[in-house]
N, C-alpha and C positions, 0 to 999 in steps of 0.2 A: 583453632582450626576449627571451622563452623561446617560440619553440613547438613543433608536433609532433618526432614523432621523426621518424627519415629513413626513407624508402624501400628499398628494398634497391637493392644498386647496379646499375647502365645498368639500371632497370626502366622500360621506355619504355613508357606508356601506350598501349592499341589504339586511343583516338579523342583526338586533340588540338584543341585550339579557341583559335584565335588570333584576337584583336580587333582591329578595326582601324576608323577615317576616312580616309577620301578626299576631300582638298579640294581643288579648282581654286583660285587665286588669283590672277589675271593671269596670270606667266609661270610659277609653278611650282606644281607637285601637291605637296600634302605628304599626308604619310601617317605619322602615328603608329601605329606597331604593338607590340599587345602578346603575347611571346609566353611559356608557360611555360617557367621555367627546366629540367623534365622532360626538353623537346623538346633541351633542349644538354648532353646527356649526353656529347657525341662534343667538343664543346667547354669542357675542364674549366677551373671556375673554380678563383682559390685559395681555400686550405679553413683553416679552424682548428679544434684541438677536435677534437670528436668527428663533424664534419663540414659545421661552420659557416661562411657565406662568410666568409673574409678584407676585409671590407668597407675594412680599413686600408692594402690593397695594391695601393693604384690605378695603381700600374705592372701588374698582374699582373691586375687586373679592364678598365683599357683591353687590354690586348692579348685576351681572352677575346671581351670585345667586337667588338669589331673582327672576329675569326672569324666567333662567332657573326652580325654582321650583312654580311657578304660571301656566309656562307652562306644567307640570308633574303634576299635580292636574286638571288643563284643559283637558289633554286628557286621563287620567285613572282614574280613578273613583271608590270609595269604598263604598258600603250601608251595611246597615241594617235592614234585614226584608223587603228588597226593596226599603228602603228610603236610598236618596242619603246621605253620610257625607261631611258635609264641616270639612278641614282641617285645620292645624295650622303649619307653619313650623317652630319645635323649635332647630332646630340647622342643619348642613353641615360640610361639609370637604373634600378636593380634595385629594385623597387616589393614589398610586401607582398602578402601575398594577402589582405589584409580594405580595399586602397586599391580604391575605385570611381574614378579620376578617369578613368577609359577612358568611362564613362556620358555624357561630351562633348568633344564635339571641340577646344573652349576650355581645359578642366580636363587633358585628354589630354596638352595641347603647356605648359601651367602647370608641370604635372606633372615632363614630362622635362625642361624648363630651370631645376627648382625646385632645391629643396637634395640633395644627395642622402643617404639613412640613415643615421644612426649607426655611426660606427664600434665601438663596442658592441653593437652588436645584433645575435641570435639568430638567425640565418635558414641554415637547415639548408639548401646547396646545391639541391637538387632541390625545392623551394620557392619560393614566390615568383614573381615575373614578369622578363622583361628587357623594357623598355621599350623602343623605339628610334625614333627620329624621324629618318625618309626624304622628302627632297624632292628632287625630279626636274622640270627643265625644263623647260617646255611650252611649243607657240606658240598656243595659246589657250584659253580656261580655259572657252570654249564648246564645246569639241572632243567626241567620244564617247571615255572613258576604257571602258579594260575592263582586268581583271585573269584570271590565270592560274598555276596551280600546275603549275609544270613538271617537277620533282621526282615520279616514277612512285610510288616508295615513301612521300612525303611525303604523294601524295596521297589514298590509298589509306586513311587512317583522318586528312584533315584536314578540320577545318569552320571556317571564318574568318567573324568574324560581322560581318560590313561595315555599316557608315554613311556613303555617299555622302552630302556637303553641299555643293550645287549654288553658283555664284555669289550665286545670291539668296537663299540664306539655308535653301531647301527639302532636308528630309532623306528619302534613301532607304533604309531596313533589309533589309540582307538574310542572310542563313543559307545560304552557301556551300559548298557538294560540292569538294574535292579535287578530285573526277574530272567536274565540270562540266566541265572544258575551259575556255575563254576566253567571260567570261561581261563583257557589256559593264554597265560601273553606272548608265547614263543614256542609255538603250536608246530608241529611237524607235519605232511602232509597226511597222513592216514588219520589224524583228528583232524583236519580242517572235509576234507571228506566226506567221514564221518560223520562233521556236525553239520553240513550242507543235506546230506542223505536224510538225516534224522528231522530237521527243520523242513525238508518239501514232504515227508510223512505224515507230520505234524499238521503241516497247511492243510494239509488234505482233512487227516479225523478229526481238525478243530473246525472247519468250514463246514454248515452245516449243508449249504450248497449244492458241495460240493456230493457229499454223502451220497445225499436224495438221488442227484443226476446220476452216481452211479444204480441205486437200488431203483428207480427208473428203468433205465436201460437194462437189466436185469432181467425186472417184471415180465418181460417179454418171452420169455422163457417159454410157454404154451402155445407159442407162435411158428418156436423150430428152435432148436439148438445154437442154428449159427447165428439169428438174429441177433442174439445179446452179445455174443461171442463178438463178430464183426463189429456192432456198436461201442462194446466197450475199447479194442483193440484203435478204434479209431477215433475215439473220443481222445485214450489217453496220449496215441500218437501226436493230436493236434494240441493239446494242453502241454508234453514237454516241450513241441517244439516255440508253444509261445510263450512260456517260458523263457526257453533258449532267446528268443528273438528279443522279447522286455526286456530280461537280464542286460543283456549286450548293449542294449540301448538309455542302462540306466544313466536316471537322473532327469530324462527327456519327458516322462509321464509325468500327464497335467493333471490338477484333481477332475476336472473336465470327463479326461480319457480315464479316471478311478469312479468315479459317480456311471457312468455308461455301462462301466462294467459289473457292476454293481446290480444296476437294475437290469441288464442283458442277462446275467446269471438267477434272477431271481424270474424273470422272464421263461428263460430256457425247461423250467420246471412245469411252469404252465404248459405250454408246447407240447412236451412229452408226455406228461402226464392224456393231455385231450388225445395223444398218434393211440398213445396204449388202451383208451378205453375206446375211438371211435373207429381209431382206422381197420379197415381188412387188410390190407396187405403193407407188411413194414418191411419190405425185403430192400426196402433202402431206408429201413432208420439210419443207417450209417452215415447216408449223409446229414440227415440235419442230428446225429450226435455230433459230428464231424465241424459243424458251425455253431451250434452250442457251447461245445470246446471252449472257441476263443475266449470267452469273458470269464471264463475260468479261468484259463489262464492266463490271463491279463492280472488277475484277482491273488493268484500263488503269486503272481510274480511281484507283489504290492512287498511281499514277506522278506525282500533279497533287498530292501532300504538295509536294512542294519547290519544283514549279513556279508555283503561284499567290500565291507571294509577288514574282512577275513580271506579274499582271495592271493593268498602268499602263489596257491598251487596254480592258478592262473585262471581266467576270468571262464575259458569255454571251459575246463574240468570242472573249477567248481558248479557251473551250473548245468554239465550233466552230470554230476554229483545229483544237485537239486532237482533234477527233472526226474532222476533214478530215482527217490528218494519217493516223488510224488506218484508216479507208477506204481512202484510198491503197494502204497497204501492203497491206490484205484482198486489195483489186482486183488487186495485181502479183501477190503468192502463188498466188491462183485462174485467172489467166493459167498462171504459170508452168505451176499443172498440170494447165489445160486444153493448153494446148501440146505435155507430156511425154505425156498420156492421147491426143493426137490421133498422136502418131509413134511408140507402142506397139499403135495399135489398123493400124497398118499389115502387122502381125507376127498372126498366127494367135491364137497359142500363148501373146503379150505380153496382146493383145486379149480372152483368154476367161478368162485365169486372175490378170492382173498386180491389176486394180481387188480382186482377191478374196484376194491376198497382201497384196495393201498394209492394208488396210482390218485384216485379221486382227492383221497386227504392233505397228499403229497402234492397234487395241485391246486387244494384250497392253501395250506400255505404258502406255497408260491404265489398265487395270488394274489392274498395281503399282505407278500413282502413286496412284489412290483409295484401296488400300489405306494406305498412309502416310501421307496426309493425314487419310483416314478415323481414324486413330490419333491424329494431333492434334488433330480435331475433338474426337472423345469425350474429350480431356484435358484439354478448355477447358471453361472453367466459362460455362456459361448465363447472359446479361445478366439485371437484373432485366424479368419482362415489365409493361409499363405499359398504360394502354390509349393514349397516344400511340404506342407500337409497333404495339400491333393497328391502328389508324387507321394507321400508316404502310406497315404494309404492305399493308390493303386500296390503301391509291394507288398502290402498286406492282404490285400485281395488277393493278387496275382500269386503272391505263396501258398495263399491257402488250396489255391484251385492245381495248384500243383501237383498240394500231398494225397488233395480228394483225389486228381487222377491217377496216383502211384497206386495209393490202396484198393480202387478198384482192377488197376490191371492186378494186384498182387491177388487179389479176394475171388480173383477168374480164371487166375492160373493154379491157386490154392484147390479150387474146386474143380479144374477140369484133371488135378492130377488127382485129388479122392475118388474123379468119377472111372476118371481113366478110359482104354478103349470103350469100354462099356454104351457111354454114353455117349462117344465120336461114333460109329457103330449103329448105335440107335438109330442119333440125328438122318446117317447116314442109308435106313432100310436094310443093312446087313446082319442084323440079327436077324435067328428063324427063328422057328417057333420050337422047335424041341431044344434050343436052345433056352428060351427062355419058360418055356416049361420045367426045365432041368434045377432052373436058379430060381421059378416059382409054384413050386408041386400044388399049391393052394389055384393056382389062375388055371395049371392044366387040368388040373380037374372037372373044374368048372363051365371052362371050354368044349370040352366033348372031344369023343378020338378026336388025332392028326388028321390031315388031309394031305397026301401027296402034295409034293411036292418039285417042279423041275430039277431041282438039286436031289431027288429023288431018282428018276431016272423017269419021271412021269412025263407025259404031252405037255402041251402049252396050256 
């Protein structure tokens, strides 16, 4: 049987895809694992002719497969309730690229235990698969099982298409990235919500544009404490709602939408930096923050592509946990910015020039990145404009307007409650001078003796 010619020697693919079934059965965890032969370049199998595997060399194949299996069990670890499991290799088999036995757990186990390939099969050494059956002793098949890639070099380019087969036959399919760390395969609700919340926090804290935009909003502290607070509250609310909306429409985001979001997020730094330096009145800064939050929410929603396969808790609840994590990170960055600004305010020079210099530096970074992402945007083809696309844009715009209107009402109500009857009475002219003088003694002293009013019994 002839296959394609061999690839270049030691040509390791940039991305490796393994397949695994994980099935707890009473006192054992069964893991049929399929590995591309290209990954086994460091574990040479016996060859013949132009580079075909020498399938007749049973002893050489056994030794190479044993070394490869040892490496696999070292690089990929399985855990029961947090305790690492010790494996035993119960079988292995070299398979052709065309074999589809790993589409099903039982078929995978039967294939590994079945007949090996004929000795005269012409299979190049870096083609096909090595299928290994690993068995781990366990305490209870209802425990929580998890998987972790422990080799950093392998984790960077590894996908593991994993199917967890529960004792009752229920299956859960995952596409696990090697960089995800330890992942529970039969997770509970608490684990799932914590995972989404942690990823939401990391999405903000590892995205420099998200951190810098919150810093810019916080740098407006010198204009009054209510300005940065309103701005950050608006930013967090709009970001979370954008994440929820984009997450519920998962899979519909186009490359063009992502590129536009990246360019707009960078441009938001420039807009806010200019406002920090040049704007005389920032009382409406919260409106700008709300508009700038939309592209940041779109970028954060991009991190949901991998996470949404763990949405057993429900789409809405999972997305809400992710949004809460993002808001928590935004609040943490804002709090740190406020603390630094407060400390800097104790020094006259830093209080006067620090916010301006910081805004200029962040604006410069945003400008350079806007140019780079703008070039990528110009090189991205426009999506087809259809009535449904225009309708979707209209919904986003209407939703944003409703959110901003709701925030405006909320801010006005809070401001009214804070000032209370005093502000309303002042607007109506009902606060007389004695009351004002009592509340502001310095003003009363500067204004001289109080003149009698009609309320004191004086004439008109």
